[in-house]
C-alpha positions as CSV (number, residue, x, y, z in Angstrom):
1,X,2.5,32.5,81.0
2,X,6.2,32.1,80.3
3,X,5.7,29.1,78.2
4,X,3.1,30.5,75.9
5,X,5.3,33.4,75.5
6,X,8.2,31.2,74.4
7,X,5.9,29.2,72.2
8,X,4.6,32.5,70.5
9,X,8.3,33.7,70.0
10,X,9.4,30.2,68.4
11,X,6.2,30.3,66.0
12,X,7.4,33.9,65.2
13,X,11.0,32.6,64.6
14,X,9.7,29.6,62.7
15,X,7.5,32.1,60.4
16,X,10.5,34.2,59.9
17,X,12.6,31.3,58.8
18,X,10.0,30.2,56.6
19,X,9.3,33.8,55.2
20,X,13.1,34.0,54.5
21,X,13.3,30.7,52.6
22,X,10.4,31.8,50.3
23,X,12.2,34.9,49.4
24,X,15.4,33.1,48.8
25,X,13.5,30.5,46.6
26,X,11.8,33.1,44.8
27,X,15.3,35.1,44.4
28,X,16.8,31.9,43.0
29,X,13.6,31.3,40.5
30,X,14.1,35.0,39.5
31,X,17.7,34.6,38.7
32,X,17.2,31.1,36.8
33,X,14.5,32.8,34.6
34,X,16.9,35.8,34.0
35,X,19.6,33.3,33.0
36,X,17.3,31.2,30.8
37,X,15.7,34.4,29.3
38,X,19.3,35.3,28.5
39,X,20.5,32.2,27.0
40,X,17.2,32.0,24.8
41,X,17.9,35.7,23.7
42,X,21.5,34.7,22.9
43,X,20.4,31.6,20.9
44,X,17.9,33.9,18.9
45,X,20.8,36.4,18.1
46,X,23.1,33.7,17.3
47,X,20.4,32.2,14.9
48,X,19.6,35.4,13.2
49,X,23.2,36.3,13.0
50,X,24.0,32.9,11.2
51,X,21.0,33.5,8.8
52,X,22.2,36.9,8.1
53,X,25.7,35.4,7.3
54,X,24.4,32.6,5.3
55,X,22.4,35.1,3.1
56,X,25.5,37.1,2.8
57,X,27.6,34.3,1.7
58,X,25.0,33.2,-0.9
59,X,24.8,36.7,-2.2
60,X,28.6,36.8,-2.3
61,X,28.9,33.4,-4.1
62,X,26.3,34.8,-6.9
63,X,28.3,37.8,-7.4
64,X,31.5,36.2,-7.5
65,X,30.2,33.7,-9.7
66,X,28.9,36.5,-12.1
67,X,32.0,38.4,-11.9
68,X,34.0,35.2,-13.0
69,X,31.8,34.7,-15.9
70,X,32.0,38.5,-17.0
71,X,35.9,38.1,-16.6
72,X,35.9,35.2,-18.9
73,X,33.6,36.9,-21.5
74,X,35.8,40.0,-21.4
75,X,39.0,38.0,-21.7
76,X,37.6,35.9,-24.7
77,X,36.4,39.2,-26.6
78,X,39.8,40.9,-26.0
79,X,41.7,37.8,-27.2
80,X,39.4,37.8,-30.5
81,X,40.1,41.4,-31.0
82,X,43.8,41.1,-30.6
83,X,43.8,38.1,-33.2
84,X,41.8,40.4,-35.5
85,X,44.5,43.2,-34.9
86,X,47.4,40.7,-35.7
87,X,45.8,39.4,-38.8
88,X,45.1,42.8,-39.9
89,X,49.0,43.7,-39.2
90,X,50.1,40.6,-41.0
91,X,48.0,41.5,-44.0
92,X,48.8,45.1,-44.2
93,X,52.5,45.2,-43.2
94,X,53.9,44.7,-46.6
95,X,51.6,47.4,-48.0
96,X,52.3,49.9,-45.4
97,X,56.2,49.4,-45.4
98,X,56.3,50.0,-49.2
99,X,54.1,53.0,-48.9
100,X,56.6,54.5,-46.2
101,X,59.4,53.5,-48.1
102,X,58.4,55.1,-51.4
103,X,57.5,58.3,-49.6
104,X,60.8,58.5,-47.8
105,X,62.9,57.6,-51.3
106,X,60.6,59.7,-53.7
107,X,61.5,63.0,-52.4
108,X,60.5,66.0,-54.8
109,X,61.9,69.3,-54.0
110,X,59.8,72.3,-54.7
111,X,60.0,75.9,-53.3
112,X,57.3,76.5,-50.7
113,X,54.5,78.9,-52.0
114,X,55.2,81.3,-49.1
115,X,58.8,81.7,-49.8
116,X,59.9,85.1,-51.2
117,X,63.0,85.2,-53.3
118,X,65.3,88.0,-51.6
119,X,65.7,91.0,-53.9
120,X,69.4,92.2,-54.6
């Protein structure tokens, strides 16, 4: 009778150990799956981030390229306008100076129309 009870207790202890091992293995597998899922999720986030960064860099490169071309065009147009103005100044300088000098030196005095001669 005692032997049968000991065998039963031993069987229960063995079953309890077997159950505990299954639970530990299940917890370990669950932790491994969570870790793996976290790694895969991080990889997906990193991949998406890299794609967005590459897209941004490409757009930035396009904008900077077009901005540089626009700057060149504006600079060229400005230089052309400056050259035209310089040519105009060189062409008209002598005439303008002579006109100013003739106005300054050719003074004609006259009484203003609103001036009233004071009566005595």
